[in-house]
C-alpha distance (Angstrom), angle and dihedral (degrees) to the residues before:
residue distance angle dihedral
X1 . . .
X2 3.81 . .
X3 3.80 116.5 .
X4 3.77 110.2 -127.6
X5 3.79 144.2 154.5
X6 3.78 127.7 -121.6
X7 3.81 90.8 -113.4
X8 3.79 138.1 20.3
X9 3.81 116.3 -84.1
X10 3.80 131.9 -160.3
X11 3.79 132.7 -117.8
X12 3.80 120.8 -139.6
X13 3.79 115.5 -94.4
X14 3.81 113.5 -115.9
X15 3.82 113.7 -172.3
X16 3.81 93.4 -153.5
X17 3.80 91.9 51.6
X18 3.80 110.6 32.7
X19 3.80 125.9 67.7
X20 3.80 108.9 -150.7
X21 3.80 105.1 169.8
X22 3.81 109.2 140.9
X23 3.82 93.4 10.5
X24 3.81 126.2 128.7
X25 3.79 124.8 -107.5
X26 3.82 129.1 -162.8
X27 3.77 139.1 164.5
X28 3.81 115.1 -82.8
X29 3.79 104.7 -124.7
X30 3.78 119.7 -142.7
X31 3.78 101.9 -140.2
X32 3.80 141.3 91.5
X33 3.79 116.9 -49.0
X34 3.77 108.8 -127.1
X35 3.79 139.2 -173.4
X36 3.81 119.4 -160.1
X37 3.80 110.8 -159.7
X38 3.81 92.8 -157.7
X39 3.79 91.7 -99.5
X40 3.81 95.7 -61.2
X41 3.81 94.1 131.0
X42 3.80 99.5 31.4
X43 3.83 111.1 136.8
X44 3.83 91.9 1.2
X45 3.84 117.7 130.8
X46 3.80 105.5 -99.2
X47 3.79 94.8 -128.1
X48 3.83 89.4 58.9
X49 3.81 94.5 57.8
X50 3.83 108.5 97.2
X51 3.81 95.8 -141.5
X52 3.82 99.5 41.1
X53 3.79 118.6 121.5
X54 3.80 102.1 -115.1
X55 3.83 100.5 144.8
X56 3.79 124.7 81.4
X57 3.83 103.5 -121.8
X58 3.82 91.3 -150.9
X59 3.81 98.1 52.8
X60 3.80 104.2 20.8
X61 3.80 88.1 -130.6
X62 3.82 127.6 117.1
X63 3.78 112.0 -78.1
X64 3.77 114.6 -97.2
X65 3.79 89.3 -133.7
X66 3.79 134.2 21.5
X67 3.76 130.9 165.6
X68 3.80 101.3 -94.5
X69 3.81 100.7 -139.3
X70 3.80 129.5 38.7
X71 3.80 122.7 -134.1
X72 3.81 100.3 -164.5
X73 3.80 90.0 -104.4
X74 3.81 114.1 104.9
X75 3.79 135.0 -173.1
X76 3.80 119.0 -131.4
X77 3.82 87.5 -97.4
X78 3.79 97.4 54.2
X79 3.80 100.8 -98.4
X80 3.83 122.9 134.6
X81 3.79 116.8 -109.7
X82 3.79 108.7 -141.7
X83 3.78 103.4 -135.9
X84 3.81 120.0 167.1
X85 3.80 120.1 -102.9
X86 3.81 93.6 -110.3
X87 3.83 89.0 60.1
X88 3.80 94.4 44.9
X89 3.80 89.9 50.4
X90 3.81 89.2 61.2
X91 3.80 93.3 59.9
X92 3.82 120.9 96.1
X93 3.79 120.6 -116.3
X94 3.80 94.6 -106.1
X95 3.83 136.0 83.4
X96 3.80 115.3 -82.7
X97 3.79 133.9 -173.6
X98 3.77 116.4 -162.7
X99 3.76 149.1 104.0
X100 3.77 133.3 -70.6
X101 3.80 102.9 -141.5
X102 3.80 139.0 -178.6
X103 3.81 97.8 -170.6
X104 3.79 134.9 -82.5
X105 3.78 114.5 -38.8
X106 3.81 93.7 14.7
X107 3.80 100.9 100.6
X108 3.80 95.6 125.9
X109 3.81 91.9 45.7
X110 3.80 90.5 51.9
X111 3.79 93.2 48.9
X112 3.80 93.1 47.6
X113 3.81 91.0 51.3
X114 3.81 93.1 47.6
X115 3.81 96.5 42.1
X116 3.78 103.5 69.1
X117 3.78 130.1 110.2
X118 3.80 88.4 -127.1
X119 3.82 132.4 34.0
X120 3.79 110.8 -73.9
X121 3.84 115.8 -128.3
X122 3.82 87.5 -136.3
X123 3.81 91.5 66.3
X124 3.80 88.3 107.9
X125 3.81 85.4 78.3
X126 3.81 91.5 61.4
X127 3.79 126.8 95.0
X128 3.80 127.4 -170.5
X129 3.79 112.4 -138.0
X130 3.81 108.0 -165.3
X131 3.78 121.6 -155.3
X132 3.79 106.4 159.4
X133 3.80 145.2 25.2
X134 3.80 105.2 -158.0
X135 3.79 123.8 -157.8
X136 3.81 109.4 -106.6
X137 3.84 94.4 -131.0
X138 3.81 86.4 62.4
X139 3.80 95.8 41.6
X140 3.80 89.9 54.4
X141 3.81 100.3 31.3
X142 3.81 115.6 149.4
X143 3.77 111.7 -84.7
X144 3.78 148.9 103.6
X145 3.79 121.6 -91.7
X146 3.78 106.4 -154.2
X147 3.77 122.1 163.8
X148 3.80 139.0 119.5
X149 3.82 92.4 -77.2
X150 3.79 105.5 34.2
X151 3.79 139.7 30.4
X152 3.78 118.5 -179.7
X153 3.78 138.8 134.3
X154 3.79 112.0 -133.6
X155 3.81 118.5 -153.4
X156 3.78 115.2 -168.9
X157 3.81 95.3 -155.0
X158 3.81 91.0 53.1
X159 3.80 92.9 47.9
X160 3.81 93.9 46.1
X161 3.80 90.6 51.2
X162 3.81 90.1 50.4
X163 3.82 92.2 47.0
X164 3.81 90.2 49.8
X165 3.77 89.2 61.4
X166 3.81 91.5 51.3
X167 3.80 100.9 47.0
X168 3.81 94.3 75.9
X169 3.80 88.1 70.6
X170 3.82 92.7 49.4
X171 3.82 106.5 57.0
X172 3.84 92.0 166.0
X173 3.81 95.2 51.8
X174 3.82 113.2 132.1
X175 3.77 133.2 175.6
X176 3.78 143.5 157.3
X177 3.79 102.9 -91.0
X178 3.79 97.7 -160.7
X179 3.79 128.8 35.9
X180 3.79 109.4 -80.1
X181 3.77 133.3 -166.3
X182 3.79 118.2 -102.6
X183 3.80 87.7 -105.2
X184 3.81 88.0 56.1
X185 3.79 91.3 49.2
X186 3.80 91.1 52.3
X187 3.81 91.0 52.6
X188 3.81 90.6 50.6
X189 3.81 91.7 47.9
X190 3.80 93.1 49.8
X191 3.81 88.0 58.2
X192 3.80 95.9 44.4
X193 3.81 99.2 40.6
X194 3.79 97.5 42.1
X195 3.80 96.0 153.9
X196 3.79 115.8 63.4
X197 3.80 110.8 -157.0
X198 3.77 137.7 154.6
X199 3.81 93.4 -91.2
X200 3.82 108.3 48.8
X201 3.78 118.3 13.2
X202 3.79 143.9 153.3
X203 3.80 105.9 -102.6
X204 3.80 111.1 -115.0
X205 3.81 114.0 -101.9
X206 3.82 121.8 -166.2
X207 3.81 120.8 -158.1
X208 3.80 114.2 -129.1
X209 3.83 121.8 -138.6
X210 3.80 118.3 -82.6
X211 3.81 94.1 -118.0
X212 3.81 122.9 74.4
X213 3.80 97.4 -128.4
X214 3.78 92.7 50.3
X215 3.80 92.3 43.8
X216 3.80 92.8 51.7
X217 3.81 92.6 47.8
X218 3.80 92.0 47.2
X219 3.82 91.8 48.1
X220 3.81 92.0 51.7
X221 3.80 92.3 46.6
X222 3.80 91.3 49.2
X223 3.82 90.7 48.5
X224 3.81 90.5 52.9
X225 3.80 91.5 49.8
X226 3.83 90.5 51.5
X227 3.81 92.0 48.8
X228 3.80 90.6 48.2
X229 3.81 89.1 56.5
X230 3.80 92.2 51.1
X231 3.81 97.5 -96.9
X232 3.79 124.3 138.2
X233 3.79 104.8 -133.8
X234 3.79 147.1 -56.4
X235 3.78 139.4 -85.6
X236 3.81 122.5 -138.5
X237 3.83 120.5 -158.4
X238 3.78 133.2 -165.5
X239 3.84 108.0 -129.4
X240 3.81 90.0 -146.8
X241 3.82 97.9 47.6
X242 3.80 122.3 104.7
X243 3.81 124.6 -136.2
X244 3.81 113.5 -102.1
X245 3.85 130.4 171.6
X246 3.81 96.4 -114.5
X247 3.79 136.8 63.8
X248 3.78 103.9 -58.2
X249 3.81 126.9 -157.7
X250 3.81 87.0 -149.5
X251 3.82 88.0 67.5
X252 3.81 117.0 59.2
X253 3.80 132.7 177.6
X254 3.80 120.6 -150.7
X255 3.82 120.1 -165.0
X256 3.82 134.7 149.1
X257 3.81 88.7 -120.6
X258 3.76 130.2 27.9
X259 3.79 120.3 -133.0
X260 3.77 137.4 -159.0
X261 3.81 142.5 164.1
X262 3.80 126.5 -98.1
X263 3.81 134.6 177.2
X264 3.80 121.8 -120.4
X265 3.81 110.2 -120.6
X266 3.81 99.7 167.2
X267 3.78 149.8 -25.1
X268 3.79 140.0 -112.1
X269 3.81 116.3 -140.8
X270 3.79 113.3 -114.9
X271 3.80 126.7 -124.7
X272 3.76 140.9 -172.6
X273 3.78 113.3 -74.4
X274 3.77 148.0 140.7
X275 3.80 90.8 -76.4
X276 3.79 92.9 57.3
X277 3.79 141.0 -77.2
X278 3.80 111.5 -60.9
X279 3.79 95.0 156.1
X280 3.80 108.7 148.4
X281 3.79 90.7 17.6
X282 3.80 137.2 86.4
X283 3.78 109.0 -68.5
X284 3.80 94.9 -177.9
X285 3.77 140.5 -7.6
X286 3.78 118.3 -122.1
X287 3.81 106.6 -145.1
X288 3.78 139.9 -179.5
X289 3.81 117.4 -136.7
X290 3.79 122.5 173.3
X291 3.81 104.1 -45.7
X292 3.81 98.4 -23.2
X293 3.79 138.7 75.9
X294 3.79 123.6 -150.2
X295 3.79 142.2 151.3
X296 3.81 130.3 -98.6
X297 3.79 112.8 -160.2
X298 3.79 104.8 163.4
X299 3.78 136.5 62.7
X300 3.81 99.6 45.9
X301 3.78 122.3 118.8
X302 3.80 120.0 -130.0
X303 3.79 88.7 -105.1
X304 3.81 91.4 53.1
X305 3.82 89.4 50.2
X306 3.80 92.8 59.3
X307 3.79 116.8 121.1
X308 3.78 126.7 -146.8
X309 3.81 112.9 -87.5
X310 3.81 94.8 -105.1
X311 3.82 92.3 52.5
X312 3.81 101.6 49.3
X313 3.80 98.4 79.9
X314 3.79 92.4 45.4
X315 3.82 91.1 49.8
X316 3.82 90.9 49.3
X317 3.80 91.4 53.6
X318 3.82 93.7 44.0
X319 3.81 101.3 40.7
X320 3.78 115.2 173.7
X321 3.82 93.1 19.0
X322 3.79 130.8 114.2
X323 3.80 106.3 -99.8
X324 3.82 120.4 -124.6
X325 3.79 121.0 -106.4
X326 3.79 94.6 -97.5
X327 3.82 91.5 62.5
X328 3.79 113.3 90.5
X329 3.77 137.7 169.1
X330 3.77 124.9 -104.8
X331 3.80 93.4 -129.3
X332 3.81 103.6 7.5
X333 3.78 111.9 60.3
X334 3.79 136.2 -170.4
X335 3.78 110.0 -96.2
X336 3.80 92.5 25.5
X337 3.80 119.8 128.0
X338 3.78 118.5 -124.7
X339 3.78 133.5 -177.1
X340 3.79 119.0 -127.3
X341 3.79 135.4 -178.0
X342 3.79 125.6 -136.3
X343 3.79 140.0 175.1
X344 3.82 101.7 -135.4
X345 3.81 142.2 -42.2
X346 3.80 126.0 -83.3
X347 3.80 121.1 -128.9
X348 3.82 86.6 -93.9
X349 3.80 91.8 55.0
X350 3.82 95.9 -106.5
X351 3.83 117.4 139.3
X352 3.80 112.5 -110.1
X353 3.82 121.4 -136.5
X354 3.80 90.1 7.3
X355 3.80 111.6 -169.7
X356 3.80 129.2 -175.3
X357 3.79 111.2 -113.8
X358 3.80 109.3 172.1
X359 3.77 146.9 -41.1
X360 3.77 118.8 -88.3
X361 3.77 103.3 -118.5
X362 3.73 136.4 159.5
X363 3.76 132.0 15.5
X364 3.79 119.1 11.1
């Protein structure tokens, strides 16, 4: 069975490899990736939705806890996003792929608002930037989703049968029936999101020049303007590419640093040094990423470096050493996922200049 993801993912843009003349470019928003199914699953028990993430990917057993009722909004790992009814009522009756966003620099705020088991009263700070309307036969194509956060087999025939039973209650439902180009998706979205407001809007796409030199220069200039405004990068899209639930070379991300997620497996006790006094605190995180383990020593605030009360004295006496398993952080815990930035990979596949960015919290 084909390996797939729930949603489409981007490759990294490489100027010496990718030809982007005539492509679209847009700001890469730092929020919560979100799929709106057009309202098909709204108010349906989550465990009855055929693409919901209901299995623990670590154990293969049913999850101990799931959000009981779907809203129609889904995270990239198949979990319902509990938006309030007033927000859901603003969404068009068609599939949408986009980003829930609370503005530049507000990633953690956005995730905390979108993560709850009930609608958060702060949802009025959230916008939905739409950038695609995928064809449902591609969204629910046969395949196995298997990653650290989701494990589910998707069967198109099963999903289509389920959707057929839901459409009677959605007489205005519309979608692209066959895979369309990105240009085709934009045309469809312009018709179905006719009013651009500050709540739900079609994310601005800029067409790059039709020659490679001009396109590369324009992409770099646009990236610099985004970074100057506090953004994190850009996304470049092939106008002739079709949406597909895997990493797609027609969708490229371009950032000065790459980022990824790792799991904390231990800590190194801090010590006094040129970079500051972290004696009795976390000097470095020991993390597992893919098939390698390495240490991340920079990027954490003093508060994030705090150890649990029972570990501080031990860390002070054993500065510079790997802490035993019983020592844990106050805010950063063993087994917790964190996001880090890095420049590139070494020949051994270890991220260079790895720097802690943030904890992975909230909806997955």
